[in-house]
C-alpha positions as CSV (number, residue, x, y, z in Angstrom):
1,M,99.6,102.8,120.4
2,N,97.4,102.0,117.4
3,I,98.4,98.4,116.7
4,E,95.9,98.1,113.8
5,E,97.7,101.0,112.1
6,A,101.1,99.4,112.8
7,K,99.9,96.1,111.4
8,S,98.6,97.9,108.3
9,H,101.7,99.6,107.1
10,G,104.4,99.9,109.8
11,A,103.4,103.0,111.7
12,Y,105.5,103.7,114.8
13,W,108.4,101.8,113.3
14,S,111.3,104.2,113.7
15,P,110.4,106.6,116.5
16,D,111.3,110.3,116.4
17,S,113.3,110.1,119.6
18,A,116.5,109.3,117.7
19,S,116.5,112.7,116.0
20,D,115.7,114.3,119.3
21,L,119.3,113.7,120.3
22,L,120.1,116.9,118.5
23,K,117.2,118.8,119.9
24,G,118.0,122.5,120.0
25,F,120.4,122.2,117.1
26,E,119.6,123.3,113.6
27,R,119.6,120.0,111.6
28,L,120.5,120.7,108.0
29,S,118.4,119.1,105.3
30,G,120.0,116.7,102.8
31,R,119.3,114.0,100.3
32,I,120.9,110.5,100.1
33,K,121.0,108.1,97.2
34,A,120.6,110.9,94.6
35,K,122.7,108.5,92.5
36,K,123.3,104.8,93.1
37,E,127.1,105.5,93.3
38,F,126.5,107.9,96.2
39,F,125.6,105.0,98.6
40,E,128.3,102.4,98.7
41,V,128.4,99.4,101.0
42,S,131.3,97.1,101.6
43,E,130.8,94.0,103.7
44,Q,133.4,93.2,106.4
45,S,132.9,89.5,106.1
46,T,135.5,88.5,108.6
47,L,138.0,90.4,110.7
48,N,140.5,89.9,108.0
49,F,138.4,90.1,104.8
50,R,136.4,93.0,103.4
51,C,134.5,92.8,100.1
52,T,134.8,95.9,98.0
53,P,132.5,97.0,95.1
54,T,135.3,97.4,92.7
55,T,136.6,95.4,89.8
56,H,139.9,94.7,91.7
57,T,140.5,91.5,93.6
58,D,140.2,91.6,97.4
59,L,142.1,88.4,97.8
60,P,145.5,88.5,99.6
61,H,148.7,89.2,97.5
62,G,146.5,90.2,94.6
63,Q,145.8,86.7,93.5
64,I,142.9,86.5,91.1
65,F,141.6,83.1,92.0
66,A,142.3,80.7,94.9
67,D,142.2,77.3,93.2
68,E,143.1,75.3,96.3
69,G,141.5,73.1,98.8
70,T,138.9,70.4,98.3
71,G,135.7,72.3,99.1
72,R,132.6,71.3,97.2
73,L,131.2,74.9,97.4
74,V,132.4,78.1,95.9
75,R,132.5,81.4,97.7
76,V,132.6,84.6,95.6
77,T,132.2,88.3,96.2
78,M,128.9,89.5,94.6
79,V,128.8,93.2,93.6
80,K,125.4,94.6,92.8
81,K,123.8,97.9,91.8
82,G,120.2,98.9,92.2
83,L,119.0,95.4,93.0
84,T,117.8,93.6,96.1
85,T,120.0,90.8,97.3
86,P,117.5,88.1,96.2
87,A,117.1,89.6,92.8
88,A,120.9,89.9,92.4
89,I,121.3,86.2,93.4
90,E,118.7,85.2,90.7
91,R,120.9,87.0,88.1
92,V,124.0,85.2,89.4
93,K,122.1,81.9,88.9
94,A,121.3,83.0,85.3
95,L,124.9,83.8,84.7
96,L,125.9,80.3,85.7
97,G,123.4,78.8,83.3
98,G,122.1,75.3,83.3
99,N,119.3,74.2,85.7
100,R,118.8,77.0,88.2
101,R,117.1,74.6,90.6
102,R,120.3,72.7,91.2
103,I,122.0,75.9,92.4
104,R,121.7,77.0,95.9
105,I,123.2,80.3,97.1
106,T,123.6,81.4,100.7
107,Y,124.5,84.9,102.0
108,A,125.1,86.5,105.4
109,G,122.9,89.6,105.1
110,L,120.7,91.8,102.9
111,K,122.3,94.8,101.4
112,D,120.8,98.1,100.3
113,R,118.5,97.9,97.3
114,W,119.3,101.4,95.9
115,G,123.1,101.6,96.2
116,V,126.3,99.8,95.0
117,T,127.1,97.0,97.4
118,A,129.6,94.1,97.8
119,Q,129.1,90.9,99.9
120,W,130.1,87.3,100.1
121,I,127.8,84.6,98.7
122,V,128.4,80.8,98.7
123,I,127.3,78.8,95.7
124,E,126.3,75.1,95.8
125,G,125.6,73.0,92.8
126,A,128.0,74.8,90.3
127,D,131.4,73.5,89.3
128,Y,134.3,75.7,90.5
129,D,135.6,76.2,86.9
130,E,132.1,77.2,85.8
131,V,132.0,79.9,88.5
132,V,135.5,81.1,87.6
133,R,134.5,81.5,83.9
134,N,131.8,83.9,85.0
135,C,134.0,85.9,87.3
136,M,134.3,88.9,84.9
137,P,134.2,92.0,87.0
138,S,133.3,94.9,84.8
139,M,131.7,98.3,85.6
140,E,130.0,98.1,82.2
141,E,128.5,94.8,83.2
142,L,127.4,96.2,86.5
143,D,125.7,99.2,84.8
144,Q,123.9,97.0,82.2
145,Y,123.1,93.8,84.2
146,G,123.2,95.0,87.8
147,V,125.6,92.4,89.1
148,F,129.0,90.8,88.7
149,I,131.0,88.3,90.7
150,K,134.7,88.0,91.5
151,D,137.3,86.3,93.8
152,A,136.2,82.6,93.5
153,V,137.4,80.5,96.4
154,R,136.7,76.8,97.2
155,T,135.0,76.3,100.6
156,D,133.1,73.7,102.6
157,E,131.0,76.2,104.6
158,H,127.7,77.7,103.7
159,L,126.9,81.3,104.9
160,G,124.3,81.8,107.5
161,R,122.3,84.9,108.2
162,G,124.3,87.2,110.4
163,K,127.6,85.5,109.6
164,L,129.5,88.8,109.1
165,V,131.3,91.4,111.2
166,G,129.8,94.6,109.8
167,N,129.7,96.9,106.9
168,H,131.7,99.9,105.7
169,F,129.9,102.8,104.1
170,R,130.9,105.6,101.7
171,I,128.0,108.0,101.4
172,K,127.5,111.3,99.7
173,V,124.8,113.6,101.1
174,L,123.7,116.4,98.8
175,M,122.7,119.3,101.0
176,D,119.5,121.2,100.3
177,P,120.1,124.9,99.4
178,K,119.2,127.6,101.9
179,P,117.3,130.9,101.4
180,A,119.6,133.7,100.3
181,G,117.5,136.4,101.9
182,S,115.4,137.8,99.1
183,A,112.2,136.1,98.1
184,G,112.5,133.0,96.0
185,Q,116.3,133.0,96.1
186,L,118.3,129.9,97.1
187,T,122.0,129.5,97.6
188,S,124.2,126.4,98.1
189,R,125.6,125.5,101.5
190,T,129.3,126.4,101.5
191,K,132.1,124.1,102.4
192,A,132.9,126.3,105.5
193,E,129.3,126.1,106.7
194,L,129.2,122.3,106.3
195,D,132.6,121.9,108.0
196,E,131.4,123.8,111.0
197,Y,128.1,122.0,111.1
198,M,129.7,118.5,111.0
199,R,132.2,119.4,113.7
200,R,129.6,120.6,116.1
201,T,127.2,117.7,115.4
202,I,129.8,115.0,115.7
203,N,131.2,116.5,118.9
204,H,127.7,116.5,120.4
205,L,127.2,112.8,119.7
206,M,130.7,111.8,120.9
207,T,131.2,110.2,124.3
208,R,134.0,111.1,126.8
209,D,136.0,108.2,125.2
210,G,135.9,109.9,121.8
211,I,133.4,107.4,120.4
212,V,130.3,108.4,118.4
213,M,127.4,106.4,119.8
214,I,123.8,106.3,118.4
215,P,120.6,104.4,119.4
216,N,120.6,101.0,117.8
217,F,117.1,101.3,116.2
218,L,116.2,98.7,113.7
219,G,115.6,100.4,110.4
220,G,112.3,100.7,108.6
221,Q,113.8,98.6,105.8
222,R,112.9,95.6,107.8
223,L,109.3,96.3,106.9
224,G,110.0,95.3,103.3
225,K,109.3,97.4,100.2
226,R,105.5,97.2,100.9
227,R,106.1,98.2,104.5
228,N,103.8,95.5,105.7
229,L,106.1,92.8,107.2
230,F,105.0,93.6,110.7
231,G,101.4,92.9,109.8
232,V,102.5,89.7,107.9
233,A,104.5,88.6,110.9
234,W,101.5,89.4,113.3
235,D,99.3,87.0,111.3
236,F,102.1,84.5,110.9
237,I,102.8,84.3,114.6
238,H,99.2,84.6,115.9
239,E,97.2,82.7,113.3
240,G,99.8,80.4,111.6
241,P,101.7,79.9,108.4
242,E,98.7,80.0,106.0
243,A,97.5,83.4,107.3
244,G,101.0,84.9,107.0
245,I,101.7,83.4,103.6
246,K,98.3,84.7,102.3
247,R,99.0,88.2,103.4
248,F,102.6,88.2,102.1
249,I,101.6,87.0,98.7
250,T,98.3,88.8,98.1
251,E,98.3,92.1,100.1
252,T,98.6,95.1,97.8
253,S,100.3,98.3,98.9
254,P,100.5,101.9,97.8
255,F,104.3,101.6,97.9
256,E,104.3,99.2,94.9
257,N,103.7,100.1,91.3
258,A,100.5,99.4,89.4
259,S,101.8,96.2,87.7
260,A,102.7,94.7,91.1
261,T,99.3,95.6,92.5
262,E,97.6,94.1,89.5
263,L,99.5,90.8,89.8
264,R,98.8,90.6,93.6
265,T,95.1,91.2,92.9
266,R,95.1,88.2,90.4
267,L,97.0,86.1,93.0
268,G,94.4,87.1,95.6
269,A,91.6,85.9,93.3
270,L,93.3,82.5,92.9
271,W,93.9,82.3,96.7
272,A,90.1,83.0,97.3
273,E,89.4,80.1,94.9
274,A,91.8,77.9,96.8
275,E,90.0,78.9,100.1
276,Q,86.7,77.8,98.7
277,A,88.1,74.5,97.5
278,A,89.9,73.9,100.9
279,A,86.7,74.6,102.8
280,H,84.8,72.2,100.5
281,N,87.1,69.3,100.9
282,G,88.3,70.0,104.5
283,S,92.0,70.5,103.7
284,S,94.4,73.5,103.6
285,I,95.4,75.9,100.9
286,A,98.7,73.9,100.6
287,H,96.7,71.0,99.1
288,Q,95.0,73.1,96.4
289,R,97.5,72.2,93.7
290,K,95.4,73.6,90.8
291,Q,95.3,77.1,92.2
292,L,98.9,77.0,93.4
293,L,100.1,76.0,89.9
294,A,98.0,78.8,88.4
295,M,99.8,81.2,90.9
296,K,103.1,79.9,89.8
297,E,102.2,80.5,86.2
298,L,101.2,84.1,86.9
299,L,104.6,84.7,88.6
300,E,106.4,83.2,85.6
301,E,104.5,85.2,83.0
302,G,106.9,86.8,80.4
303,G,109.4,83.9,80.2
304,G,113.2,83.9,80.2
305,D,114.8,86.6,82.4
306,R,111.7,88.8,82.1
307,Q,109.3,86.7,84.2
308,A,106.8,88.7,86.2
309,Y,108.4,87.8,89.6
310,Q,111.8,89.0,88.3
311,R,110.5,92.3,86.9
312,L,108.4,93.0,90.0
313,N,110.8,91.9,92.7
314,M,108.7,88.9,93.9
315,T,111.5,86.4,94.3
316,W,110.4,85.3,97.8
317,E,106.8,84.9,96.7
318,K,107.8,82.7,93.8
319,K,110.0,80.5,96.2
320,I,107.1,80.0,98.6
321,I,104.6,79.0,95.9
322,C,107.1,76.7,94.2
323,Q,107.9,75.0,97.5
324,L,104.2,74.4,98.2
325,V,103.7,73.0,94.7
326,A,106.6,70.6,95.3
327,C,105.5,69.6,98.8
328,P,102.1,70.6,100.2
329,D,103.3,70.9,103.8
330,Y,103.6,74.2,105.6
331,I,106.2,72.9,108.1
332,R,108.3,71.5,105.3
333,C,108.0,74.8,103.4
334,M,109.1,76.9,106.5
335,S,112.0,74.5,107.2
336,V,113.3,74.7,103.6
337,L,112.9,78.5,103.4
338,E,113.8,79.1,107.1
339,D,116.0,82.2,106.3
340,D,113.1,83.8,104.4
341,F,110.4,83.2,107.0
342,S,112.8,84.3,109.8
343,L,112.7,87.8,108.3
344,W,109.0,87.9,109.2
345,T,109.6,87.0,112.9
346,G,112.5,89.4,112.8
347,A,110.2,92.2,111.7
348,Y,107.9,91.5,114.7
349,Q,110.8,91.4,117.1
350,G,112.3,94.5,115.6
351,F,109.1,96.5,116.0
352,W,108.9,95.9,119.7
353,F,112.6,96.5,120.3
354,N,112.2,99.9,118.7
355,Q,109.2,100.7,121.0
356,I,111.3,99.7,124.1
357,L,114.3,101.7,123.0
358,D,112.1,104.7,122.2
359,K,110.7,104.6,125.7
360,V,114.2,104.4,127.2
361,L,115.3,107.5,125.3
362,R,112.2,109.4,126.3
363,G,112.8,108.4,130.0
364,E,109.5,106.4,130.3
365,I,111.5,103.2,131.1
366,E,114.7,103.1,133.1
367,L,116.6,99.9,132.6
368,D,119.6,98.7,134.6
369,N,122.9,99.8,132.9
370,Q,121.0,101.4,130.0
371,D,123.7,104.0,129.6
372,D,126.4,101.3,129.3
373,P,127.5,101.1,125.6
374,E,127.4,97.3,126.0
375,A,123.9,97.2,127.5
376,E,121.5,94.8,125.7
377,I,117.8,94.0,125.8
378,P,116.1,90.8,124.7
379,L,114.0,90.5,121.6
380,V,110.5,89.0,121.8
381,F,111.1,85.3,122.2
382,D,109.7,82.1,123.7
383,D,112.1,82.3,126.6
384,R,111.3,82.8,130.3
385,R,113.6,85.8,130.8
386,A,112.5,87.5,127.6
387,M,108.8,87.0,128.3
388,Y,109.3,88.4,131.9
389,F,110.9,91.5,130.4
390,Y,108.1,92.2,127.9
391,H,105.4,91.3,130.4
392,R,106.9,94.0,132.6
393,Y,107.7,96.8,130.1
394,M,105.5,96.1,127.1
395,P,102.9,93.4,127.6
396,E,101.1,94.1,124.3
397,A,104.2,92.6,122.6
398,V,103.6,89.1,124.1
399,P,101.2,87.1,121.9
400,A,98.2,85.6,123.7
401,R,98.7,82.6,121.4
402,I,101.6,81.5,119.1
403,D,101.1,79.0,116.3
404,P,102.9,75.9,117.5
405,S,104.8,75.3,114.3
406,V,106.0,79.0,114.2
407,R,106.9,78.8,117.9
408,R,109.0,75.7,117.4
409,L,110.8,76.8,114.3
410,F,111.4,80.5,114.9
411,L,110.7,81.5,118.5
412,S,112.0,78.7,120.7
413,P,115.5,78.3,122.1
414,Q,117.7,75.9,120.1
415,Y,119.6,74.8,123.1
416,K,118.7,74.2,126.7
417,N,120.6,77.2,128.0
418,D,119.9,79.5,125.0
419,R,118.9,82.9,126.4
420,G,117.4,84.0,123.1
421,P,118.4,86.8,120.8
422,R,119.5,90.1,122.4
423,R,120.3,93.5,120.8
424,P,122.5,96.3,122.1
425,L,120.7,99.6,122.9
426,W,123.6,101.6,121.5
427,V,125.9,101.2,118.5
428,A,129.3,102.8,117.8
429,V,130.0,104.6,114.5
430,D,133.5,103.4,113.9
431,E,136.3,104.8,111.7
432,L,134.2,107.9,111.1
433,E,135.7,110.3,108.6
434,Y,134.1,113.1,106.5
435,D,135.0,115.8,104.2
436,C,132.8,118.7,102.9
437,E,132.5,120.5,99.6
438,D,130.1,123.2,98.5
439,G,126.7,121.6,98.6
440,A,127.7,118.1,99.8
441,V,129.1,116.1,102.7
442,N,131.0,112.9,102.0
443,L,131.1,110.3,104.9
444,R,133.0,107.1,105.5
445,F,132.3,104.9,108.5
446,R,131.8,101.4,109.7
447,L,128.9,99.8,111.6
448,R,128.6,96.5,113.3
449,K,126.3,93.9,111.8
450,G,122.6,94.6,112.2
451,A,123.1,98.4,112.5
452,Y,121.7,100.8,109.9
453,A,123.5,103.6,108.1
454,T,120.2,105.5,107.5
455,N,119.7,105.7,111.3
456,F,123.0,107.6,111.7
457,L,122.3,109.8,108.7
458,G,118.8,110.5,109.9
459,I,120.1,111.8,113.3
460,I,122.7,114.2,111.9
461,F,120.6,115.4,108.9
462,R,117.0,116.0,108.2
463,L,116.7,113.7,105.2
464,T,114.4,115.0,102.5
465,G,112.9,112.7,99.9
466,W,113.6,109.9,102.3
467,D,111.1,108.5,104.8
468,E,113.0,108.3,108.1
469,K,110.3,106.2,109.7
470,T,110.1,103.4,107.1
471,G,113.5,103.3,105.5
472,G,112.7,105.2,102.3
473,E,111.5,104.3,98.9
474,G,111.0,100.6,99.6
475,G,114.6,99.9,100.4
476,E,115.7,96.7,102.1
477,Q,117.7,96.0,105.3
478,I,121.3,97.2,105.4
479,A,122.7,94.3,107.5
């Protein structure tokens, strides 16, 4: 395995063994996300509550607002279109007005960047009535502004990452045409052809219990839109926060546009100045306030709601720089932005999980109970049992050295008997329904939290215009 290539831009992320499940079958080619409306995600927030990307209320009995209780926080459903979750949250803060710094918003998972999605968010620092005044669900608002909120409810509980049940998907796959026989001619796949193809394919993936099971690979969306989060995480874990932050903020990528590349180049020049100053006075980059303030100004160029970080989807970069300006301490920065930094260690863990699962599917590793739908394997973690597992099956995953602060905050058990994070090898595709029309397949299904719709689609179709290894055109995690 070429680790240097993997560190560079995520090679070997989503192995080909998943599509090998239909080896010997003709896999038809199709396109997803041809329109944003063709990829719809509804968060199943609890067993009894599902957020829908519609203008209608999802609250029981059709009530519009739930002005009850004494909670100091407000929970709403956020519906977004064509935005990352952090970018949509910034727009919600702008809707609420006032001082954005006083508003804190938590959420349970990232939702697809390119589609239409709905999820819970919890708002702290805004009055309930203020939130209600901005609950104006409108498809026109969604098309123009990219986001709206609805269903305001008082609560005392923040949302933590992973605090959801799963996601429902409604996806339209446009099927590529087939040759009609004579040179240069193409013809649409007919409804009858697609009905037969789907019946055969789904039956092949179905267990004896009538459940469709697929390998639970982590999607390439975890690499981020630059597809470099594995490399960022490698530096973060092995060399420490400063190395990881430098790479995250300054590394350019062919998967970003020219404006983003130019801005990162300018940020890199300021970082180099900060390195020289730090070497001269024997301190860290975190103490180079002059250069950090200059980086902040670069990210805020444009003013208003058209600041550079907003236009170029650099919300996390802005948060890190602002936190270091406010408090020049890496441990404090990581603690305040724990959810953001945990995505880096998650990318590292996910990479190695995928390599293990790939070897299982290829028969290179045989685990106990690996055919059990409930079978799990550990993620790379500072835990005796997890380390024993990876030393045995993939020793290159075990860092020779882990930065002590990263180990303590992100890779150590929180409790004495904590066995560390584990992930199932297989995932069920629940409530699967589909219908076909000439030239398209419409699918509806539900996945548990942490599973990826694009994995399932990439097994049953040969996706064109979509990179199966890296999660596509810079999309984000579908949690």
